N, C-alpha and C positions, 0 to 999 in steps of 0.2 A: 635576533639572538642566535638562531641556529647557524647562520653564516659565520658568526664569530666564535662559535664553539664546536663546530662539526669537525670531528677527527677525520671522517671519511674524505671530506673536501680538502682539508689540509694535506693529507697523506696523498690524495690523488694528485693535487697540484705540485707537490714536492716531487712525486714520482715522475710526472711528466717533465718537469725541469731537469731532473737528473738524468732521465732517459734521453732527452735531446742532447745533453752534453756528451753522453756515452756514444750516442748514435753518430754525433759529429766526429768523435774520436775514431770510430770504427770505420767511417765512410771510405777512407783510403784503402782499406783492405777488404772492402765489399761485404761487410757485415753490419748488422744492427745489434743493439745491446742484448736483445732476447736470443738472437742466434749465437752471440758470444757466450752467454750464460749456458745455453744449451750444450754447445760444444765443450765448454769447460767441465760441465758435469759428466761428460762422456769421456773425459781424459782420466782414465783410471785402469788399473790393471784388469779387473773383472767387468765385462760388458753388462750394462743395466738392461733390464727389461723395459718395455714401453711404460708399463705401470710405475716401475720404479723410478724412471726418469720423471714421469709426471709428478709423483710424490715429491721428489727432490725439488722440483721447480714450483711446487704449490699450484699445479695446473690439473685439469681433468685430462683423462686419457685421449679423448677425441681432439682436444685442442693441441695437445702435445704431438699426436700423430700428424696433424695438418702442418704443424711447424717443422717437422722432420723432412717432410717431402721435398721442398726446395734445396735443403742441404744435401739430401741424398741424390737429387738430380745433378748437382754440382760435384758429386763424387767425394764429398767430405765425411760422409758416413755410409754405412751399409746396415740394413735391417736383415738380420739372419734368423732362421729357425733355431731354436735351442737344441743342443746336441742330445738332450735326454727327454724332451717333451716338445713335440712338434706344434703344440697348441701356443707355445710361449715364443715371443719374438724378442731377440736381443739386439741392441744397437752397438755397433762397432765403429769407432773412429778410424778413418782410413789414414794412410800416410799423408795424403793431401790435406786432410783435416788436421792433423797434428801439425804439419808445416805451417798452415794458416794460423793456428793458435800461437805457435812461436812467434810469428810475425805480428799478431794482434796484441800480445800481452804487453809490450811496451806502450801501446796506445791506451790500454786499459789503465796501466800504472799511472800515465800522466793525467788522464781524466779522473781516476780515483784520488790521486794526490791533490788535484785542483779542488774537488768538491770537499775533500777532507780539510783542506787548509781554510775553507770558509768558516770553520768551527773551531772553538777552543778544544783542546784535547780532552778535558773532563766532559765537555758537551757531546763530543764525538763518541766517547765511551758510554755515555748515558743513552745517546741515540741508538748505538748498536744494542744495548741491553733492552731498551724499550721495544725495538723492532722485533727482537727475538722473542720477547714476552708476548707480543702481539701475534706473531706468526706461529708460535708453538705453544702458547699459553694454555 
């Protein structure tokens, strides 16, 4: 009974399947789906703090910091001290990071369109609403 009714199992299975599709799409630009999501969340006028980025991604601060390091080593982002409070670190997307995002967006679009096409429009809208309710409920 649990296997046929477990939301956690079904969401994890779907998440892995979608994650693989996006990983495949981003492979040619040297990113995975988490790295793309992280960089996209940094593509904004005001730099986020590490805590702010973690909150946006639904992750804890330690995991977020760990995921930032490889991107920082590649020169795609910089972690800087806040101008007003040296205890706060802000994450800034570099020009190289912005250029990589420009290259990656069409790959995201193709993968996103392919996954979306597997559902009827009404089902897709319900899925979006249901996932938002679960994430922010």
